[in-house]
VMD Tcl script that builds the backbone (N, CA, C; Angstrom):
set m [mol new atoms 465]
animate dup $m
set s [atomselect $m all]
$s set {name element resname resid chain x y z} {
  {N N UNK 1 A -78.001 164.656 155.336}
  {CA C UNK 1 A -78.344 165.711 154.392}
  {C C UNK 1 A -79.456 166.568 154.954}
  {N N UNK 2 A -79.349 167.846 154.725}
  {CA C UNK 2 A -80.409 168.780 155.085}
  {C C UNK 2 A -80.976 169.315 153.786}
  {N N UNK 3 A -82.285 169.168 153.598}
  {CA C UNK 3 A -82.939 169.729 152.429}
  {C C UNK 3 A -83.474 171.094 152.809}
  {N N UNK 4 A -83.062 172.119 152.069}
  {CA C UNK 4 A -83.482 173.475 152.398}
  {C C UNK 4 A -83.658 174.284 151.133}
  {N N UNK 5 A -84.585 175.210 151.190}
  {CA C UNK 5 A -84.753 176.165 150.107}
  {C C UNK 5 A -83.450 176.947 149.987}
  {N N UNK 6 A -83.017 177.278 148.781}
  {CA C UNK 6 A -81.756 178.018 148.634}
  {C C UNK 6 A -81.713 179.310 149.448}
  {N N UNK 7 A -82.851 179.929 149.702}
  {CA C UNK 7 A -82.891 181.149 150.495}
  {C C UNK 7 A -82.435 180.961 151.934}
  {N N UNK 8 A -82.452 179.729 152.442}
  {CA C UNK 8 A -82.033 179.464 153.812}
  {C C UNK 8 A -80.564 179.067 153.916}
  {N N UNK 9 A -79.865 178.920 152.788}
  {CA C UNK 9 A -78.496 178.426 152.819}
  {C C UNK 9 A -77.599 179.295 153.691}
  {N N UNK 10 A -77.738 180.621 153.599}
  {CA C UNK 10 A -76.913 181.513 154.412}
  {C C UNK 10 A -77.157 181.335 155.898}
  {N N UNK 11 A -78.376 181.032 156.281}
  {CA C UNK 11 A -78.711 180.843 157.697}
  {C C UNK 11 A -78.235 179.497 158.218}
  {N N UNK 12 A -77.893 178.601 157.297}
  {CA C UNK 12 A -77.477 177.252 157.697}
  {C C UNK 12 A -75.967 177.074 157.581}
  {N N UNK 13 A -75.215 178.123 157.893}
  {CA C UNK 13 A -73.765 178.006 157.809}
  {C C UNK 13 A -73.234 176.972 158.785}
  {N N UNK 14 A -73.841 176.871 159.958}
  {CA C UNK 14 A -73.448 175.854 160.922}
  {C C UNK 14 A -74.325 174.644 160.664}
  {N N UNK 15 A -73.708 173.608 160.166}
  {CA C UNK 15 A -74.447 172.410 159.793}
  {C C UNK 15 A -74.174 171.316 160.825}
  {N N UNK 16 A -75.208 170.793 161.464}
  {CA C UNK 16 A -75.001 169.760 162.492}
  {C C UNK 16 A -74.262 168.560 161.931}
  {N N UNK 17 A -73.196 168.163 162.606}
  {CA C UNK 17 A -72.455 166.966 162.207}
  {C C UNK 17 A -71.848 167.071 160.824}
  {N N UNK 18 A -71.603 168.285 160.327}
  {CA C UNK 18 A -71.017 168.437 159.001}
  {C C UNK 18 A -71.971 168.079 157.873}
  {N N UNK 19 A -73.275 168.110 158.136}
  {CA C UNK 19 A -74.261 167.738 157.120}
  {C C UNK 19 A -74.184 168.688 155.931}
  {N N UNK 20 A -74.556 168.195 154.786}
  {CA C UNK 20 A -74.584 168.999 153.573}
  {C C UNK 20 A -75.987 169.558 153.362}
  {N N UNK 21 A -76.048 170.808 152.895}
  {CA C UNK 21 A -77.334 171.438 152.600}
  {C C UNK 21 A -77.575 171.333 151.101}
  {N N UNK 22 A -78.725 170.801 150.730}
  {CA C UNK 22 A -79.090 170.631 149.329}
  {C C UNK 22 A -80.484 171.183 149.096}
  {N N UNK 23 A -80.651 172.011 148.054}
  {CA C UNK 23 A -82.027 172.385 147.711}
  {C C UNK 23 A -82.702 171.173 147.076}
  {N N UNK 24 A -83.907 170.840 147.492}
  {CA C UNK 24 A -84.564 169.689 146.864}
  {C C UNK 24 A -84.936 170.033 145.429}
  {N N UNK 25 A -84.440 169.227 144.480}
  {CA C UNK 25 A -84.858 169.467 143.099}
  {C C UNK 25 A -86.274 168.938 142.933}
  {N N UNK 26 A -86.899 169.211 141.800}
  {CA C UNK 26 A -88.297 168.836 141.585}
  {C C UNK 26 A -88.567 167.365 141.798}
  {N N UNK 27 A -87.689 166.487 141.272}
  {CA C UNK 27 A -87.893 165.044 141.397}
  {C C UNK 27 A -87.742 164.589 142.845}
  {N N UNK 28 A -86.702 165.104 143.515}
  {CA C UNK 28 A -86.473 164.694 144.901}
  {C C UNK 28 A -87.591 165.205 145.808}
  {N N UNK 29 A -88.033 166.446 145.601}
  {CA C UNK 29 A -89.130 166.998 146.393}
  {C C UNK 29 A -90.400 166.186 146.189}
  {N N UNK 30 A -90.674 165.806 144.954}
  {CA C UNK 30 A -91.878 165.014 144.668}
  {C C UNK 30 A -91.799 163.651 145.346}
  {N N UNK 31 A -90.630 163.023 145.308}
  {CA C UNK 31 A -90.458 161.708 145.935}
  {C C UNK 31 A -90.651 161.821 147.442}
  {N N UNK 32 A -90.006 162.827 148.060}
  {CA C UNK 32 A -90.133 163.006 149.510}
  {C C UNK 32 A -91.568 163.330 149.911}
  {N N UNK 33 A -92.240 164.150 149.107}
  {CA C UNK 33 A -93.616 164.529 149.420}
  {C C UNK 33 A -94.548 163.337 149.389}
  {N N UNK 34 A -94.282 162.349 148.553}
  {CA C UNK 34 A -95.150 161.180 148.516}
  {C C UNK 34 A -94.807 160.199 149.626}
  {N N UNK 35 A -93.569 160.226 150.104}
  {CA C UNK 35 A -93.132 159.271 151.124}
  {C C UNK 35 A -93.366 159.747 152.558}
  {N N UNK 36 A -93.299 161.040 152.786}
  {CA C UNK 36 A -93.327 161.544 154.154}
  {C C UNK 36 A -94.361 162.670 154.273}
  {N N UNK 37 A -95.430 162.457 155.036}
  {CA C UNK 37 A -96.460 163.498 155.158}
  {C C UNK 37 A -95.933 164.792 155.776}
  {N N UNK 38 A -94.890 164.708 156.616}
  {CA C UNK 38 A -94.327 165.927 157.208}
  {C C UNK 38 A -93.668 166.786 156.126}
  {N N UNK 39 A -92.956 166.127 155.216}
  {CA C UNK 39 A -92.326 166.856 154.121}
  {C C UNK 39 A -93.402 167.437 153.214}
  {N N UNK 40 A -94.440 166.673 152.974}
  {CA C UNK 40 A -95.551 167.146 152.140}
  {C C UNK 40 A -96.161 168.419 152.735}
  {N N UNK 41 A -96.330 168.439 154.042}
  {CA C UNK 41 A -96.910 169.617 154.701}
  {C C UNK 41 A -95.987 170.821 154.583}
  {N N UNK 42 A -94.679 170.616 154.760}
  {CA C UNK 42 A -93.724 171.724 154.640}
  {C C UNK 42 A -93.710 172.251 153.214}
  {N N UNK 43 A -93.682 171.345 152.237}
  {CA C UNK 43 A -93.663 171.789 150.843}
  {C C UNK 43 A -94.940 172.542 150.478}
  {N N UNK 44 A -96.061 172.145 151.043}
  {CA C UNK 44 A -97.320 172.835 150.765}
  {C C UNK 44 A -97.296 174.261 151.327}
  {N N UNK 45 A -96.594 174.462 152.430}
  {CA C UNK 45 A -96.522 175.788 153.067}
  {C C UNK 45 A -95.290 176.570 152.642}
  {N N UNK 46 A -94.490 176.024 151.762}
  {CA C UNK 46 A -93.208 176.613 151.383}
  {C C UNK 46 A -93.330 178.090 151.022}
  {N N UNK 47 A -94.351 178.473 150.298}
  {CA C UNK 47 A -94.526 179.858 149.899}
  {C C UNK 47 A -94.817 180.798 151.053}
  {N N UNK 48 A -95.262 180.268 152.187}
  {CA C UNK 48 A -95.624 181.082 153.353}
  {C C UNK 48 A -94.523 181.127 154.414}
  {N N UNK 49 A -93.454 180.337 154.246}
  {CA C UNK 49 A -92.441 180.245 155.300}
  {C C UNK 49 A -91.788 181.588 155.591}
  {N N UNK 50 A -91.422 182.335 154.544}
  {CA C UNK 50 A -90.771 183.630 154.766}
  {C C UNK 50 A -91.726 184.592 155.484}
  {N N UNK 51 A -93.010 184.572 155.098}
  {CA C UNK 51 A -94.005 185.439 155.752}
  {C C UNK 51 A -94.136 185.062 157.229}
  {N N UNK 52 A -94.187 183.759 157.524}
  {CA C UNK 52 A -94.280 183.303 158.916}
  {C C UNK 52 A -93.059 183.755 159.716}
  {N N UNK 53 A -91.863 183.574 159.136}
  {CA C UNK 53 A -90.647 183.969 159.847}
  {C C UNK 53 A -90.612 185.472 160.074}
  {N N UNK 54 A -91.074 186.241 159.098}
  {CA C UNK 54 A -91.128 187.692 159.270}
  {C C UNK 54 A -92.074 188.092 160.382}
  {N N UNK 55 A -93.204 187.394 160.485}
  {CA C UNK 55 A -94.181 187.688 161.531}
  {C C UNK 55 A -93.616 187.361 162.913}
  {N N UNK 56 A -92.779 186.326 162.989}
  {CA C UNK 56 A -92.210 185.912 164.270}
  {C C UNK 56 A -90.985 186.721 164.691}
  {N N UNK 57 A -90.394 187.459 163.776}
  {CA C UNK 57 A -89.182 188.219 164.090}
  {C C UNK 57 A -89.448 189.180 165.252}
  {N N UNK 58 A -88.448 189.344 166.085}
  {CA C UNK 58 A -88.596 190.208 167.263}
  {C C UNK 58 A -87.435 191.195 167.324}
  {N N UNK 59 A -87.387 192.163 166.387}
  {CA C UNK 59 A -86.260 193.096 166.384}
  {C C UNK 59 A -86.165 193.934 167.669}
  {N N UNK 60 A -87.283 194.123 168.362}
  {CA C UNK 60 A -87.270 194.919 169.594}
  {C C UNK 60 A -86.398 194.278 170.676}
  {N N UNK 61 A -86.146 192.976 170.567}
  {CA C UNK 61 A -85.299 192.307 171.561}
  {C C UNK 61 A -83.826 192.627 171.365}
  {N N UNK 62 A -83.466 193.150 170.188}
  {CA C UNK 62 A -82.079 193.513 169.933}
  {C C UNK 62 A -81.141 192.334 169.763}
  {N N UNK 63 A -81.669 191.182 169.413}
  {CA C UNK 63 A -80.834 190.003 169.210}
  {C C UNK 63 A -80.117 190.096 167.873}
  {N N UNK 64 A -78.947 189.463 167.758}
  {CA C UNK 64 A -78.317 189.375 166.444}
  {C C UNK 64 A -79.279 188.663 165.475}
  {N N UNK 65 A -79.204 189.024 164.203}
  {CA C UNK 65 A -80.129 188.482 163.206}
  {C C UNK 65 A -80.154 186.959 163.207}
  {N N UNK 66 A -78.994 186.323 163.330}
  {CA C UNK 66 A -78.964 184.860 163.280}
  {C C UNK 66 A -79.672 184.262 164.500}
  {N N UNK 67 A -79.544 184.893 165.674}
  {CA C UNK 67 A -80.232 184.396 166.873}
  {C C UNK 67 A -81.737 184.594 166.739}
  {N N UNK 68 A -82.159 185.756 166.213}
  {CA C UNK 68 A -83.578 186.018 166.002}
  {C C UNK 68 A -84.158 185.003 165.021}
  {N N UNK 69 A -83.417 184.723 163.939}
  {CA C UNK 69 A -83.885 183.740 162.959}
  {C C UNK 69 A -83.983 182.351 163.589}
  {N N UNK 70 A -82.991 181.967 164.388}
  {CA C UNK 70 A -83.015 180.647 165.029}
  {C C UNK 70 A -84.232 180.513 165.948}
  {N N UNK 71 A -84.508 181.537 166.757}
  {CA C UNK 71 A -85.676 181.487 167.636}
  {C C UNK 71 A -86.969 181.486 166.837}
  {N N UNK 72 A -86.998 182.227 165.743}
  {CA C UNK 72 A -88.195 182.258 164.899}
  {C C UNK 72 A -88.462 180.902 164.272}
  {N N UNK 73 A -87.410 180.213 163.845}
  {CA C UNK 73 A -87.576 178.889 163.247}
  {C C UNK 73 A -88.106 177.902 164.283}
  {N N UNK 74 A -87.584 177.963 165.498}
  {CA C UNK 74 A -88.068 177.081 166.568}
  {C C UNK 74 A -89.531 177.395 166.886}
  {N N UNK 75 A -89.857 178.683 167.025}
  {CA C UNK 75 A -91.240 179.071 167.316}
  {C C UNK 75 A -92.175 178.639 166.196}
  {N N UNK 76 A -91.699 178.762 164.967}
  {CA C UNK 76 A -92.516 178.336 163.825}
  {C C UNK 76 A -92.804 176.835 163.921}
  {N N UNK 77 A -91.800 176.042 164.282}
  {CA C UNK 77 A -92.008 174.605 164.439}
  {C C UNK 77 A -93.003 174.278 165.541}
  {N N UNK 78 A -92.905 174.995 166.656}
  {CA C UNK 78 A -93.840 174.777 167.774}
  {C C UNK 78 A -95.263 175.124 167.334}
  {N N UNK 79 A -95.426 176.245 166.667}
  {CA C UNK 79 A -96.758 176.652 166.218}
  {C C UNK 79 A -97.308 175.729 165.138}
  {N N UNK 80 A -96.459 175.222 164.257}
  {CA C UNK 80 A -96.899 174.266 163.235}
  {C C UNK 80 A -97.351 172.967 163.904}
  {N N UNK 81 A -96.618 172.514 164.924}
  {CA C UNK 81 A -97.015 171.298 165.651}
  {C C UNK 81 A -98.353 171.524 166.354}
  {N N UNK 82 A -98.535 172.712 166.916}
  {CA C UNK 82 A -99.803 173.065 167.554}
  {C C UNK 82 A -100.929 173.032 166.530}
  {N N UNK 83 A -100.708 173.658 165.368}
  {CA C UNK 83 A -101.736 173.701 164.319}
  {C C UNK 83 A -102.087 172.303 163.829}
  {N N UNK 84 A -101.113 171.416 163.785}
  {CA C UNK 84 A -101.351 170.049 163.307}
  {C C UNK 84 A -102.325 169.295 164.211}
  {N N UNK 85 A -102.413 169.700 165.470}
  {CA C UNK 85 A -103.328 169.042 166.413}
  {C C UNK 85 A -104.756 169.548 166.295}
  {N N UNK 86 A -104.953 170.636 165.573}
  {CA C UNK 86 A -106.279 171.258 165.479}
  {C C UNK 86 A -106.963 170.820 164.193}
  {N N UNK 87 A -108.096 170.138 164.295}
  {CA C UNK 87 A -108.765 169.647 163.088}
  {C C UNK 87 A -109.121 170.775 162.125}
  {N N UNK 88 A -108.568 170.674 160.900}
  {CA C UNK 88 A -108.863 171.640 159.857}
  {C C UNK 88 A -108.022 172.906 159.883}
  {N N UNK 89 A -107.083 173.034 160.799}
  {CA C UNK 89 A -106.291 174.261 160.916}
  {C C UNK 89 A -104.808 174.043 160.641}
  {N N UNK 90 A -104.414 172.870 160.170}
  {CA C UNK 90 A -103.000 172.549 159.981}
  {C C UNK 90 A -102.290 173.499 159.022}
  {N N UNK 91 A -102.998 174.074 158.063}
  {CA C UNK 91 A -102.357 174.954 157.080}
  {C C UNK 91 A -102.614 176.433 157.357}
  {N N UNK 92 A -103.174 176.759 158.505}
  {CA C UNK 92 A -103.475 178.157 158.828}
  {C C UNK 92 A -102.196 178.964 158.992}
  {N N UNK 93 A -102.274 180.246 158.647}
  {CA C UNK 93 A -101.146 181.139 158.853}
  {C C UNK 93 A -100.935 181.414 160.332}
  {N N UNK 94 A -99.705 181.749 160.683}
  {CA C UNK 94 A -99.396 181.985 162.094}
  {C C UNK 94 A -100.162 183.173 162.683}
  {N N UNK 95 A -100.331 184.294 161.968}
  {CA C UNK 95 A -101.136 185.376 162.555}
  {C C UNK 95 A -102.576 184.934 162.857}
  {N N UNK 96 A -103.153 184.104 161.981}
  {CA C UNK 96 A -104.515 183.613 162.210}
  {C C UNK 96 A -104.559 182.685 163.424}
  {N N UNK 97 A -103.580 181.785 163.539}
  {CA C UNK 97 A -103.534 180.889 164.705}
  {C C UNK 97 A -103.442 181.693 165.996}
  {N N UNK 98 A -102.592 182.712 165.984}
  {CA C UNK 98 A -102.429 183.528 167.180}
  {C C UNK 98 A -103.741 184.211 167.556}
  {N N UNK 99 A -104.362 184.879 166.584}
  {CA C UNK 99 A -105.595 185.624 166.857}
  {C C UNK 99 A -106.742 184.701 167.271}
  {N N UNK 100 A -106.776 183.489 166.742}
  {CA C UNK 100 A -107.896 182.586 166.991}
  {C C UNK 100 A -107.735 181.721 168.236}
  {N N UNK 101 A -106.491 181.415 168.614}
  {CA C UNK 101 A -106.280 180.452 169.690}
  {C C UNK 101 A -105.342 180.901 170.807}
  {N N UNK 102 A -104.388 181.758 170.498}
  {CA C UNK 102 A -103.313 182.010 171.454}
  {C C UNK 102 A -103.323 183.400 172.080}
  {N N UNK 103 A -104.075 184.319 171.538}
  {CA C UNK 103 A -104.124 185.672 172.063}
  {C C UNK 103 A -105.145 185.730 173.199}
  {N N UNK 104 A -104.783 185.152 174.329}
  {CA C UNK 104 A -105.680 185.088 175.482}
  {C C UNK 104 A -104.920 185.478 176.751}
  {N N UNK 105 A -105.673 185.926 177.731}
  {CA C UNK 105 A -105.086 186.211 179.037}
  {C C UNK 105 A -104.786 184.876 179.727}
  {N N UNK 106 A -103.759 184.876 180.536}
  {CA C UNK 106 A -103.411 183.661 181.278}
  {C C UNK 106 A -102.807 184.067 182.612}
  {N N UNK 107 A -102.994 183.221 183.600}
  {CA C UNK 107 A -102.340 183.409 184.890}
  {C C UNK 107 A -101.543 182.152 185.190}
  {N N UNK 108 A -100.469 182.321 185.935}
  {CA C UNK 108 A -99.617 181.189 186.297}
  {C C UNK 108 A -99.490 181.155 187.809}
  {N N UNK 109 A -99.800 180.014 188.398}
  {CA C UNK 109 A -99.617 179.793 189.828}
  {C C UNK 109 A -98.443 178.828 189.981}
  {N N UNK 110 A -97.376 179.287 190.605}
  {CA C UNK 110 A -96.182 178.466 190.762}
  {C C UNK 110 A -96.282 177.680 192.056}
  {N N UNK 111 A -96.231 176.368 191.923}
  {CA C UNK 111 A -96.237 175.456 193.070}
  {C C UNK 111 A -94.901 174.720 193.071}
  {N N UNK 112 A -94.533 174.042 194.151}
  {CA C UNK 112 A -93.220 173.396 194.217}
  {C C UNK 112 A -92.931 172.405 193.073}
  {N N UNK 113 A -93.907 171.607 192.690}
  {CA C UNK 113 A -93.644 170.592 191.677}
  {C C UNK 113 A -94.414 170.800 190.383}
  {N N UNK 114 A -95.208 171.867 190.307}
  {CA C UNK 114 A -95.934 172.141 189.067}
  {C C UNK 114 A -96.300 173.607 188.972}
  {N N UNK 115 A -96.551 174.013 187.753}
  {CA C UNK 115 A -97.071 175.344 187.487}
  {C C UNK 115 A -98.464 175.156 186.928}
  {N N UNK 116 A -99.448 175.842 187.509}
  {CA C UNK 116 A -100.821 175.769 187.026}
  {C C UNK 116 A -101.055 176.986 186.137}
  {N N UNK 117 A -101.348 176.727 184.870}
  {CA C UNK 117 A -101.580 177.788 183.901}
  {C C UNK 117 A -103.072 177.837 183.607}
  {N N UNK 118 A -103.716 178.945 183.987}
  {CA C UNK 118 A -105.141 179.130 183.725}
  {C C UNK 118 A -105.299 180.045 182.517}
  {N N UNK 119 A -105.918 179.489 181.491}
  {CA C UNK 119 A -106.069 180.193 180.222}
  {C C UNK 119 A -107.439 180.826 180.097}
  {N N UNK 120 A -107.477 182.010 179.495}
  {CA C UNK 120 A -108.751 182.634 179.155}
  {C C UNK 120 A -109.389 181.866 178.004}
  {N N UNK 121 A -110.518 182.328 177.539}
  {CA C UNK 121 A -111.223 181.634 176.456}
  {C C UNK 121 A -110.968 182.335 175.129}
  {N N UNK 122 A -110.230 181.676 174.226}
  {CA C UNK 122 A -109.979 182.267 172.911}
  {C C UNK 122 A -111.225 182.178 172.033}
  {N N UNK 123 A -111.287 182.942 170.936}
  {CA C UNK 123 A -112.461 182.919 170.064}
  {C C UNK 123 A -112.850 181.513 169.596}
  {N N UNK 124 A -111.887 180.681 169.282}
  {CA C UNK 124 A -112.196 179.332 168.792}
  {C C UNK 124 A -111.895 178.280 169.863}
  {N N UNK 125 A -112.315 178.564 171.078}
  {CA C UNK 125 A -112.058 177.680 172.216}
  {C C UNK 125 A -112.605 176.280 171.994}
  {N N UNK 126 A -113.738 176.152 171.315}
  {CA C UNK 126 A -114.342 174.832 171.120}
  {C C UNK 126 A -113.417 173.916 170.326}
  {N N UNK 127 A -112.616 174.468 169.405}
  {CA C UNK 127 A -111.677 173.643 168.632}
  {C C UNK 127 A -110.574 173.133 169.555}
  {N N UNK 128 A -110.095 173.988 170.443}
  {CA C UNK 128 A -109.087 173.549 171.411}
  {C C UNK 128 A -109.641 172.434 172.290}
  {N N UNK 129 A -110.884 172.577 172.714}
  {CA C UNK 129 A -111.503 171.553 173.555}
  {C C UNK 129 A -111.627 170.230 172.801}
  {N N UNK 130 A -112.025 170.290 171.524}
  {CA C UNK 130 A -112.144 169.068 170.720}
  {C C UNK 130 A -110.819 168.339 170.575}
  {N N UNK 131 A -109.753 169.111 170.422}
  {CA C UNK 131 A -108.438 168.508 170.180}
  {C C UNK 131 A -107.738 168.089 171.468}
  {N N UNK 132 A -108.256 168.515 172.604}
  {CA C UNK 132 A -107.614 168.195 173.879}
  {C C UNK 132 A -106.498 169.160 174.239}
  {N N UNK 133 A -106.302 170.210 173.431}
  {CA C UNK 133 A -105.214 171.154 173.678}
  {C C UNK 133 A -105.564 172.194 174.741}
  {N N UNK 134 A -106.804 172.252 175.189}
  {CA C UNK 134 A -107.223 173.271 176.145}
  {C C UNK 134 A -106.889 172.903 177.584}
  {N N UNK 135 A -106.586 171.671 177.829}
  {CA C UNK 135 A -106.271 171.260 179.196}
  {C C UNK 135 A -105.364 170.036 179.148}
  {N N UNK 136 A -104.764 169.748 180.265}
  {CA C UNK 136 A -103.890 168.587 180.350}
  {C C UNK 136 A -102.617 168.931 181.101}
  {N N UNK 137 A -101.792 167.931 181.270}
  {CA C UNK 137 A -100.511 168.125 181.955}
  {C C UNK 137 A -99.392 167.777 181.001}
  {N N UNK 138 A -98.327 168.578 181.070}
  {CA C UNK 138 A -97.168 168.384 180.206}
  {C C UNK 138 A -95.914 168.480 181.060}
  {N N UNK 139 A -94.893 167.705 180.688}
  {CA C UNK 139 A -93.617 167.745 181.399}
  {C C UNK 139 A -92.501 168.057 180.413}
  {N N UNK 140 A -92.341 169.328 180.051}
  {CA C UNK 140 A -91.251 169.680 179.130}
  {C C UNK 140 A -89.900 169.383 179.775}
  {N N UNK 141 A -89.011 168.779 179.021}
  {CA C UNK 141 A -87.699 168.414 179.550}
  {C C UNK 141 A -86.915 169.606 180.092}
  {N N UNK 142 A -87.076 170.768 179.461}
  {CA C UNK 142 A -86.329 171.941 179.884}
  {C C UNK 142 A -86.811 172.503 181.211}
  {N N UNK 143 A -87.949 172.010 181.748}
  {CA C UNK 143 A -88.463 172.501 183.033}
  {C C UNK 143 A -87.961 171.658 184.202}
  {N N UNK 144 A -87.103 170.698 183.910}
  {CA C UNK 144 A -86.423 169.898 184.948}
  {C C UNK 144 A -87.371 169.301 185.982}
  {N N UNK 145 A -88.334 168.521 185.512}
  {CA C UNK 145 A -89.213 167.802 186.407}
  {C C UNK 145 A -90.471 168.542 186.832}
  {N N UNK 146 A -90.607 169.795 186.451}
  {CA C UNK 146 A -91.792 170.580 186.790}
  {C C UNK 146 A -92.900 170.221 185.782}
  {N N UNK 147 A -94.105 170.018 186.260}
  {CA C UNK 147 A -95.260 169.733 185.409}
  {C C UNK 147 A -96.005 171.032 185.124}
  {N N UNK 148 A -96.432 171.206 183.869}
  {CA C UNK 148 A -97.297 172.320 183.509}
  {C C UNK 148 A -98.724 171.765 183.447}
  {N N UNK 149 A -99.603 172.293 184.273}
  {CA C UNK 149 A -100.997 171.881 184.277}
  {C C UNK 149 A -101.812 172.981 183.621}
  {N N UNK 150 A -102.416 172.681 182.451}
  {CA C UNK 150 A -103.236 173.652 181.727}
  {C C UNK 150 A -104.695 173.451 182.061}
  {N N UNK 151 A -105.408 174.539 182.334}
  {CA C UNK 151 A -106.849 174.470 182.573}
  {C C UNK 151 A -107.469 175.802 182.181}
  {N N UNK 152 A -108.769 175.828 182.075}
  {CA C UNK 152 A -109.500 177.043 181.727}
  {C C UNK 152 A -109.786 177.850 182.992}
  {N N UNK 153 A -109.936 179.162 182.833}
  {CA C UNK 153 A -110.287 180.006 183.960}
  {C C UNK 153 A -111.561 179.475 184.605}
  {N N UNK 154 A -111.629 179.535 185.922}
  {CA C UNK 154 A -112.804 179.077 186.643}
  {C C UNK 154 A -112.753 177.597 187.011}
  {N N UNK 155 A -111.720 176.895 186.596}
  {CA C UNK 155 A -111.610 175.455 186.952}
  {C C UNK 155 A -110.672 175.301 188.123}
}
mol reanalyze $m
mol bondsrecalc $m
mol representation Tube
mol addrep $m
């Protein structure tokens, strides 16, 4: 089962594995919110989801609406996961997260087995440092064995 706001039903015409889409009724939403903190977080932000998706839309790319919506939903999930790692910022709006943490200059040095990403200093850099998000190594599966090494400029 996929629980979705009725407004998303049209976007969910393709249901993985033939899953059924159901709007969570009040009782079911309350039960899920008490059992699963992830559901609780989504329900708390429910009123902002359309605003977030609108902010992420990229009509200049000329993608079909369904493709733009799919990419926006994925980007929203990535940004929500990022916000969850930042103490006190889990419920921040996406424009605020971007302006405070992600709107920075960056350079990429491509090496045979890794890419070194040097990030500028965002306004709330100290929060990134506290959370460990300002540096580290990551191996995204889609990069086929390439490591992303994040560091600050000057390191």
